[in-house]
N, C-alpha and C positions, 0 to 999 in steps of 0.2 A: 596230281594231274592224271586225268584218264588218258592213257596212252595205249598203244601207239602203233598200230601194226606196222612199224618201220616205214611209214610213208614219208616221202620228202617232196615238197613242192619244187617244181623246176620250171623255169621260164622257157617256153617253147612256142614260137610263132611260126606259122606256115602260111605262105602266100597262096591264096586260092584263086583259080580262074573263075570269072563270072561270079557265081555266088558261093560256092563253097567247095570245101574240100573235106578234110577229115580232121578228127581230133588228134593232136600230136600226143606222143607217148609221155608218160610220167610215171615215176616209181610207185609201186603199190604191191599189195599181196596178190591181186587177182586180175584176170583179164576184164576188159570193160564191158559194162552193160550201158547202152546209150539211152539218152533221154527221149521221151515222146513229147508230143506237142504240149501236153498239159503242164510240163515243168518249165516251159520256156517263157512264160509270162512274168515279167519282172514285177508287175503290179500284184501278183499273188504272193510275193515274198514278204517277209516281215520288214518293218521300217529299217532303213539303212542298207538293205540288200538289193542287188540288181544283177542282171546279166548284161554282158557286153560282148560284142564281136559276133562272128559267124563261124560255123564249122570248126575248123581246127583252132581258131582263135577265140572260140566262145569261152567266156570266163564267168565264174561266180564271184561277185564282187561285194565286199562289205566296206562301208565307209562309216567310221566312228564320228560321233558328234564332237569329239575332242581328240587332240593328238594322243597317240599311244606311244609312249617313249620306248626307245630301243632297250630291250631287257634281255635277261638270261633265259627265261622260260620261253619255249617255242609257242608262237601264236598258232592256234589250230582251229579249223572249222569242223563242226560236228553236225550231224542230223540225229537229234536225240542223243543216245549214248554211243553212236557209231562215228568213228573218226573218218572224216572225208579227206583230210590232207592238211598240209602246212602251206599257207599262202605266202606269196611274196609281198613285201611291204613296198608301197610307193614312197618317193622321197618326201611327200607331204606328211608322212607319219600318221595319216588317217585312213588311207585306202589300202585294202588288202585284196589281192587277186589270186584265185586258184583256177587252173584249167578245169572246165566243166567235166571233161572226160575223166580227169583224175578223181573229182568228187564222186562221180557216179560209179567208177570202177572199184571204189573202196570197199563195197560190200555187195556187188551185184544188184545195186539199186535200180529200180525202174518204176514206171507208173506215176500217177499224179501225186503220190505221197513220197516220191523218191527223195525230195529235199524238204520233208516236213520237219518242223521243230528245229530250225536252223539255230546254231549257237556258235559263239566265238569264245574260246577259252585260252588261257595261258597259265600254265602251272596249276590247272584244275579250276581256275577262277573264271567266272563269266565276265566278259568284257562288253558284250553288246547290251544296249539299253533294254531290250526286251527281256534279256536274261536277268539283269539287275532288278527289274520290276517284278519278274516272275518268281524270284527266289524268296519265299516267305521266311521270316525270322522265327523259327520254332523255339528259340531259346529266350523266351520273354521273361524269365526269372530275373530278379535284380542282379546287376553286375557287381560282384564283390571281389576285389583283388585278394589274393592270399595274404595272410598275416605276415609281417616281417619275421624272417627266420632268425634264429640265434646267429651271432657273429662267429666266424672261424677265428681262432687265436692268431693265425698268421694271415695277413692280407697282402697278396701279391700285387694288388693294384696300386700300392703306394710307390711314389717315385723313389729311385735309388739315390745313391750319393754322388754319382758321376755327372760331371758336365758333359754336354754333347757337342758334336761338330757334324755338319752336314754338307753335302755337295753331290754333284751328279757326274755320270760318265756316259759317253756315247761311243759305241763301237761300230764296226762294219755290220750291215744287216746280214741276216742268215736265211738260207733256203729251208722251208719247212714243208712237210708232206702235204700234197694236195692243194698248195697255194702258189699261184703264179707270181705274186708280188712278194719280195723278200720281207722278212719281219725285222723291225727295228730292234737294236740291242741298246736300249736306253734305260737308265735306272737312276734312282736317288738313294744315296747312302746316308744313314744317320748312325753315328758311332760314339762310344764313350771317349772322353779324353782322360789321360792319366791312368788308364787301366793297364796293368802289367800282364805279360804272358799272352798266349793265344786266347781269343774270346769266341764263344759260340756264335753261330751265324743264324739269323732269322731272315728268311726270304719271303716277300709278299708278292702276290699276283692278283691283280684286279680282275673283275668279271667283264661281261659283255655290256657295252654301253656305246652310245654314239661316239664317233671318232673325231669329228671336226665340227667347228662352229664358226659363224660369221660374227665378229665382234660388233657390239652395239645393237644386236637384234636377238630374236628368238630362234633363228634358223640353226638346225643341227643336221649333220649328215653322217652316213655310214659308208664312207669311201676311204681308200688309202692308196697313195698319199693324198693329202688334203688338196682340194682344188684351189686355184688362185683366189686370193681374197679371204680364205678361211684359215683358221689356226687349229692345230691339234688340241683335242680335249685331254688335259693331263691327268687321266684317271690314276696314274701311278703315284701321283702326289697326294692322293686322298687318305693315306694311312700314316701321315707324318706324326700325328699325336701318338699312335700306337708305337711307331718306331722310336720316338723320343722317350717314351716310358721304358721300353726295353733297353734302349741305349743307356739310360740313367742307371739301369741295373746291371750293366756290364756286357750287353750283347751288341755285336755288330749287326746292323740291319740293312737290308737292301730291298727296295720296292721296284719292280721291273714293269716296263710298258709293254702292252700287247695289243695296240690299236690295229696293227696289220692283220692279226688273227681275227679280231672282232669284225673287220670289214670283209673277211673272206670265208667265214665259217658257216654261212647260212645254208649252203648246199652240200655240206660235208656229212657223211653218214654218221660220224660220232660227234658232230657239232663242235669239232675242233679240239677235243680232249687230247688226242695224240700230239697235235701241234703245240698245244700249251705245255704239255709235258716236255716236249723237245726244247722249247724255249727256256723253261726252267733249268733243264740240265745243261743247256748251252751256257747259261750264266754261271751255274755251279762249277762247270769245267773251267771257266775263266778264273773264278775265285780260287780254285785248287791250284791253277797255274801261278796266280799271283802270290799265294801263300808260299810257294816254293821259290819264286823269283820276284821279290818285292819291287825290284827296280823296273820291271816291265808293267807295273800296275798303273792305272790312272791316278792322278794326284790325290783325289779324295780317299782312294783305297790305301795309298801310302801314308796318308795322314792318320788313318784309323789304325787301331791295333790289328795285329795279324789275326785272321779268322781261323778258327779251329773247325776244319771241315769234317771232323769226326763227330761233331755235335751240331746238327743242323735241324732247325725247325722250319717247316713250310706252312705259310698262311695263305689261304686262297679264298676269295670272295666270289660267290655265285658260280659261273662257269670256271672261274679261277679255282674254286674249291675242287671241282672235278679234275681240273688240270693238275693241281698239286697231288691229288690222290693218285692220278696216273703217273706222275713223276716219281712218287714213292714206289709204285709198282715197278716201273721201268728201271729203277735203280737196283732193284732186287732180282727181277726176272726180265731179261732183255727182250724187247719187242722184235718182231721181224724187221730185218734191215730195210726192206722196201717200204715199210710203213713209218719208219723212224726218221727224225730230223737231227739226231745226235748219235753218232756211231763210235764215240771215243770211250776211253776207260772210265769206270765209276770210281772216283777218288774222294768220295764223301759218304757219310753215314747219316741217314735221316732218322732222327730220334722220335719224331712225332709230327702230326699235321693238325692244323686248325682250319676248319671248313666253315665259312660264314655264309649262311643262307645258300648252301651249295645246290647246284644241280648234281645229279648222279644218274644220268640217263641210262647208263649201262648197269646200274645197281651192282657194281663190281668193286666194293671197297677192298682195301689191302688189310687182311686180317692180322698180320704180324707187325704192323706199324701203328702205335697208339694214336688215337685221334680224339678231337673234340669237334662236334658239329653244333654250331650256334644256330638255333632255329628262331627266327623272328616271328612273334605271334601275330603281327600285323603285316606280314610280307605280302605285298601286292604284286610281286613279280613271280617268284618261285613259290606261289601261294599254297601249293600242296605240301610244302615242307618236306620234300622228298629226301632232303639230307638226313632224315631219320634212318634211311636205309643204309647210310654209311656206318650206322651202329648195328641195326638189326641184321644187316646182310653179312656180318662177320661171324655170326653164331654158327658153331659147328664146322667152320671151314678149316681151321688150323688148330693149334694147341690151346688157344683161348687165353693166353697169358697177357696179351696186350689189352690195355684198358681202352674202351671206346665209349665216350660220354656224349650224351645229348644235352644241350643247355638251352632250355626254352626261355626266351626273354619276352615276357608279357609286354605288349605295347610297342615293340620295336618293329620298324618297317624294314624293307630290303635295302634301300639306298643309303640311309643315313649313317651306316658304318664307314662310308667313304665320303670325306668332306667335299670332294670334287663332284659328287652326285647330290649334294645337299644345297637347296636354295639358300641364298644369303651367304654361303661360304665358298661356293664353287666359282671358278673363273668363267665357265661356260653356262648356258642355261641349264637348269636342273629342276627336279620336281619331286614331290612326295609320291612314291609309287602306289601307295594305298589310296584309292580314290573311290568315292561314292557319289550319289546324286543328292541334291538338296531335298528331294522328296523322300529319299530313303537314306537318312543318316545312319551311320554305323555306331552302335552304342559302346563298342570297345575301342575302335581304331580311329575314329574321327579325331582330329586335333582338338584338344580342350577337354576330352573326356578324362575321367579320373584314372583310366588305365593306360592311356596313350602317353608315351614318352616324348619329350622334346628331342631335337636332334642332338644337343649336347649331352643330355642324360643318356641317350642311347649309345652314343659313341664312347662315353666314359665306361659304361657297362661292358661294351665290347673290348675295350682296352684291358679292363681288369681280368677278363676271362682268357684273353690271349696271353697275358702275363702269367696267369695261373697254369695254363698248359705248358708254357716255357719252364716254369718253376718245377713242375712235376716231371715232364718228359725229358727235359734237357739237363736240368740241375739235379733231378732225383730227390727233391724235397717232398717226402710223403706227408708232411704236415698240411699241405694244401689239397691233398686228394679229396677230403670231405667236401670241397667246393665243387667237385666234378662227378662224384660217384654215387649220387643219390642219397647221401647221408643227410642232406637238408640243412647245411650251414650256408651262411652268406658271406660275401666279401663286402664289408662296409664301403669300400671305395666305389662300388657299383650302385650304391643307393642313389635315388629312391627306386631304382628298377627292382621289380619282383622277378627273380630268376629261379627256375626250377630245374633239377637235373635228375637223370637216371643213367645207368650204365650197364654194359655187359663186359665180360672179360675181367682182367685183373686177378684178384684172388677168389673169384667166383668158381664154384664147382657144382657138379651134380645138377645140371640144368634139366628142367622139363620143358621141352619146346613143343608146342602144338604142331609145328611143321613135321615132327617125327611121328613115329607110330604111337598114337595116344588114343585112349578110350575115355569117353566122358559118360558118366552115369549119374542119374538123379534128375528129378523134375526141374525143368527150366534151364538146363545146361545143354549145350551142343557145340560140336566143332563147326566152325564157320570158315568160309573162304575169304581171304584178304582181298583178292582181285577176281571177281566173277560177275558177269552181267545178269545172273539169275538171282532175283531177290530171295528165293527160297533157300539158297545156300550161302549168299553173301553175308559178311559180317555187318556191313552197313549198306542201306539202300541209298540211292543217289539223292533222295530228298531229305535224308537224315542229317547229313553233314559230312565233313572230311576228317579222315584220320591220317596223320603222317605215316603211321605204321602200314597203311594200306595204299600208299602211293602206287599208281599203276605203272606198268612196264610195257613190254612189247606185245604181250599176249592179252586179249580180253578176258581169258580164263587161264589163270596161272596156277599150275600145280605146285604143291609143296609149300605154299604160304598160307598159314592158317592162324586162327586164334580161337579162344573159347568164349562163347557168348553166354551170359547168364541173364535170365529175366524171371522176376518173381512178383507175385501179387500179395504175398504175405510172408513173414519171416519164418525161418526154421527148417526149410527144405534143403538138405545138403546136396552139393554137387561134388562128385569124386572125379579126380583127374588121375588116370592110371597110365603111366608110360609103358612103352612096349617091353622094357626090361627095367628091373629095379635100379634106382640111382643111389649114389653114395653122397651123403651130406657129412661124412666123417671129417672132423677138424673144423667144420664151419661153426661160426658163432650164432648167426641168425639165418632164418629163411627169408630171402628177399623175393618179393613179388612185384611185377610190373602190371598195374591194373589201371584202366581208365573207365570213367563214367561220363554220362552226358554233360556237356558244358553247363555251367551256372547252377549245377546241383550241389548240394552240401549234405554231409552227414551220412553217406553210404557206409554201412558197417558190415564187416564180414568176419566171422570166426574162422580161424585157420587151424587145421589138424593134420597130423601125419600118421600113417599106418605102415608098419614094416611087413616083411614077407611072412612073418610068423603070426600076423594078425594083431599084434600089439598096437594100440592107438593112443595118441596123446593130443590133447588140445593145447596148442602153442600160445594162443592169445587172440586178440581182436584187433583188426586194423580199421582205420577210417580213411576213406578216399573222397576227396572233393573234386568237382569238375573245374576245369579252367574257365576263365572268362572267355566267352565266345559268342559269335553270331553266325548267321548262315554264310558269311563271307570269310570265315577264318577256319583254319584246320586245327580245331581245338579238342578233338577226341585223341588226346595224347596221354600216355601212361604215366602215372605217378609211381615212384618206387616206394614201397612200404615194406617194413621188416618186422618180424616177430622173433624173439629169442628162441633158440632150440633147447634151452635148459630144461624146460618142462618135459621134453621127450626123453632126456637122459634120466630124469627122476622117475619116469614111468617105465623105464626098462626098454624103450624102443631102440632097436638096432639101427642107428642112423647110417650105417654102411649099406643097409639093404631096405631103403624106403620104397614101398610098393605103391603108395598113392598119397596125394595131397587132397584135402577136403576143404571146401569153402561153403560156409553156411551163412546165408544172408540173415542179418539181424535188424535191418531196416524194414519199415512197413511194406514198401514196394519199391521196385527199382530195376535198373539194368547195370551191368558191368561187363567188361571184357578183360579176360586174362591174356596177357601177351606171353609171359613165361615166368618160371620160378627158378631160383638159384640158391645154393648154399653160399653164404657170404661171410667173409672175415676181413678185418682191416689189413692194410699193407698193399704194396705195389710190387709184384714179382718182377724179376728180370725177364726180358723178352728175348728169346732166341728164334731167329728166323728159320722156319721149316723149309726143307727142300721140296718144292711143289712143282708139278707140271703146269705150264701155261698154255692156254688155248686162245688162238686168234682166228677170227673168221675173215674172209676176203670176199670180194665180189668179182665174178668172171663175166665178161661181156662177149657174146657170141652172135653170129648171124644165123638166122633160121634156116637158110638154104632153100632150094627150089623143090626138093623131093627127098624122100627117105626119112629115116629117123636116126637121130644121133643122141648119144648119152654123154653128158658132161658131169663133172664132179665139182661141187661147191668147194672153194679153197678153204680148207681147215688145217691150220698149222699148229703143231704141238711141239713145245720146247721145254727145257727144264728137266727136273728129275722127279722121281717118285711116281706114285699112282694116286688117282682120285676119281671122283665121279662128277659129271656135269649133266645138265638137262638141256637137250636140244629141242627147240620149237621149229617145226618145218611146215611151210605152207604147202597145202595140197593143190595139185594142178587145177587151174580153172576156177578156184574159189578163194575166199579169204579165210577158210578154215585152217586152223593150226592143229597139228598133232605133236605130241611131245613124247620123248623117250629119254630114259636115263642111260648114259653111256659111261663105261669105266675106261679111264685113260691109264694105260700101263707103261712101265718103264721102257724106253726105247721106241715107243710108238710115235710116229711123226704126223699122222693125219687120222681123220675120221671120214669114212666113206659116206658121202651123201650124194647119190646120183640124181640128176635132173634130165629128163627125156625131152628132146626138142624135135618136133615134126615139121619138116619143110613143106612149102607150097609156093605157088606163083601168084597168089592173091594178096592184094594190099591188106595189111592189118596193123594193129598197134604193137608197139614194143611191149614185151611181157616181162614182168619182174617176178621171179621166184625167190622168195626171201626166207631167211632163217635167223634165229637168234639163239644165244647160248648163255647159260647162267651156271655158276658153280653150285654144287650140292655139298660136296665134302672133299677136302684135300686137294683143291685146284685153284688156279688163278685165271681170271678171264681178262684179256686185254681188249681187243676189238670184238665187241659182243654181237654185232650184226653183219650180215653179208648175204650172199646168194648168187644167183645167175641171172643176168639180164640178157634177154633174147631180143636182138634188134631186128625189126622188120627190114628186109632187103629188097622188097618189091616196090615198083614205082607207084606213086600216088595217082589215082585216076584224075584226069581233068574233067571239068564240069562245064556244060553249056546250058544256058538258059534261053528258052525260046517261048514266044507267046503261043498259047493254044486257043484261048478265047479272051482277047484283050479289048474287044468292043462287043458289049452284050446289052440286052434289054433287061431292065430292072426285074428282079426275081430270078435271074440266071447268074451262075457264078462266073467271076473272072478267074482265068486259069493260066498259069505259066508252068512249063515243064522243065525239070532239071534232068539232064542226061549225062551219065558218066561215060567216059571213054572206055571203061572196062569194069567188070564187076569187082567187088571187094569182098573180103571175108568178114567185114564188120559193117554195121550201119554207118551211113554217111548222112550228113546234115546239110540242109539248104535253107536259107532264109533271105528275105527281102525286107529292108527297113522302109517304113512309111515316112515320107517327107512332105512338107507343104507343097501344094500345087498352086502355081501362080498364073497359069494360062486360062483361067476361067473358074467356074464353081467347083468346089472340092467335095468329094464324096464325104458324107457325114456319118455320125454314129447311128442315126435313125435309118440310114440307107442300107445297113448290113444286118445280117442275122444276129439278133440279140444274144442267142445262145453262144454263137461263135465268138462274139465280142467279149462276153463274160468269161469264156474259157481262156482266151488268149491274153486278156488284160485285167480281168476282175472288175471291169467298169460296166455301168449301166448306160443304155442309149441316151437317156434324158439326164440333164438338159442336152439338147442337140448341140453338137460341136464338130468341127472338122476332125477327120480321123487322125490327122497329124498332130492334133492337140493332145492326144494321149501319149504320154512320154514312153518311149521305148517300144511302141507298137510295131510288130513285124509279122510277116507271113513265114510259116515254118513248115518243113516237111523232112522226112527221113527216107533215104533210099535203103531198102532192106538188104541184108547180105545176099550176094548172088544175083541181085537185080541191077538194072542200069538206069531205070527211070522212076521218077515220082513227081507228083503234081503239087504245086503251091496254089491253094485255092482261097479266094475271097468271096464268100456267099453273100449275095445281095437280096433284098426283099422288095416286093412290089407294093405300091401304095396308090391312092386315088388322087394324089395331088399332081397337078400339071407342073412339070419342072423342066428346065433346060438340061442339056447333057452335063453330067458331073464326072469328074475324073479323080484318080488317085495316082500319086507319083511314088515310085518304088526305086530303091537303090541297093546295089550290092556294096558292102563295105569290106575291103581287105585290110590286112594289118601288117605293118612292117615286121620282118622276121627278127630283127634285133631289138628294136625299141618297143614293139607292140603298139605303136601309134596307129590310129585308123587312117586308111588311104581310101578315098572315095573311088568306087568302081562304076560299072555300067548302070544306066538308069532305064526304067521301063515305065510306061504309062498305060493305065487301064481306064476305059471310058464306059459309062453306063447311060443308056438312052432311056427316056421316059416311056413307059408302057402304053400310055394313052396317045 
């Protein structure tokens, strides 16, 4: 997903006197640039887009041709590659509204092209019809699934020997940070029967989905508690198959409900990650208490074997994945008390996490907790597969012993891992999140294609790999590691799914990461930026396709995230990759490389060599890399793990403790490839010891601008924990959306990082200003709340507006004029508009009675065929009052003709909007009359 300069849509309605007022504030990087007349004509927008409202209530609106289900990825409006903001969804599931001021302030946009190339995206995927039609499928080669991999000798997806028992519990709701409605404490337990001793605990957390439904229909809602006549959607029941599999193998399992969070996380800066962590830890605290005092537990918990809280696996789906990642972090490194919803002791040990199609908006994985990220190849919700960053984002942060695996499931969508989100299995209305149009079928992900999995096939594959993670992380069975670490073996229980894996951490050593100081030499090789809006330096251009490795974050140009791009037209030209300092591959068995090539390509071959600091060189062998099945709508530029033995280097006398470079020589006729990283690899799963790391959390301070003088405030930056590390801060520059970054060292005992923000007071009305910043770990640090800043609230009264006629009875050829007058000047542009309505008191002014250039500019329509002005949908008169001024005219230019006509009139009306609901309220009306010139 292209993200994100920390914009959040916010519902703000301001009642305006007469015609208008002002645009209300909304979060963003920069102060607003207001629209001119050229961007107000809805008819000039693409199909499905329009403007509604006046002044402060003016909104950019997109209506989908089909319902857009509630999902985990954020719906975002873009103009080209520039993020405009995150709209609010209406209850119909089709309509999305963004305050126009927010859209225009996102990048200092102005002029007729301010809203050019409008797009709707979610998780990097285009949702608007124009976008679907405009994205060409450049991957027209035949779609060929990978061959079936050899079977692993041990298959964790086979049911165990225990029978199971299930039941539910409901406890008193709990207060969570930033949420006025308390969250339910409801869960379903599935446990083995006849198991002796304490048993490990697996906790499941579902993702963001609709919360309520009306039985017997298709209506769903995102409110909590559910309105009368509606029932809760039981998303927490969607993992019963996974729970029963684990319970048959001896695990106690619990799946918890998070509907209250889903209904309230839309306007929270971290999208509810901290709240979900708090909910998880609230449940774990109850289980710890019940383990110590069985008599106090609910009936189903007393029926189950006692849970061993020293062996906990967390499983999270979508935003639930980000939630369990944060819960693992918060269990090791305590969050600030005022941001947390659980303040009690940590009486559990999280051995690993499974993240299913996860969001990771903060790109802040926990390096010292092993993880598996399941990436659905046909994910139509979190379609950028940003969960890959739960793997890549751990590199270099801590000791590197924890294994972090990415599991790419070809043909899986987002929803079908949860049966309550699956049509035909769910109690409530459900859908396939990957959708395309009949005119543009998808060759990989449409149902019925040879690569698309059925719901049951997908869920079975998910269960197998959840069980694999439990077997490796909790039970410590290294025999299942080859199913996760890129070795290339399969679990037959997941058949017929084609599942690919790669990993970092574990027994890997001597990594060469392009993010670090690396030099690339040789024709056709270059260091490229993972996230950068400049095609000359970016690894992939926007029309090439998506790579999960390059999922965007808070900054449009992100420092310190790179790969190595190779492109060649004939074989034989080597590319040397030279790290800033020699690396040691001592003790490694193979050299592992993560490499991806364009989707649907086959047979890319690369020779791999190493050279030590003494200049001794050895060719290790040749690797072959095939592309994944992919189309323009999938994130298929995903790295395959390939390995070459290091034995040849030993025979050649290369000192593997001092490797100076790795060399890649293309042997295919022509092609492209991208190197993500290289590692020394050997089998085994080392023990993981948690490092003592400092934790950094940002906050947001809200202040008033004041009437005079200059004040300096500090962004709340809190540091806790131990040790030292480095982080990268991205800081918005005043008055722009430009970000600057700097690397900061966090030292023992340090409690904050000084980031000053200067605020200048005045007595003129203006918009609220958001100065934002973001932070990401570089090395030896943990990031909790990754975004924050200072919000400067305007504290000056909004000018009132009066509309008066200047020339409302004119002879044809003269303009009709009304004047908007402010009660006081403002520091920003103010808008005024009058809507054209049908005139019933006589002949109405028509399209041939007005200046055709004016008509084209404001509506995109031609005068012929002649029709009443009110017949043009959304037609309005519009003007702006410049900063420092108090008046501006609304003008309707007429034209003279030689036809004798009676007087013709136009009816105009001010429309105000309810401050709470946003519903239109009719305001004052005006009439303009044009006399015949003859």
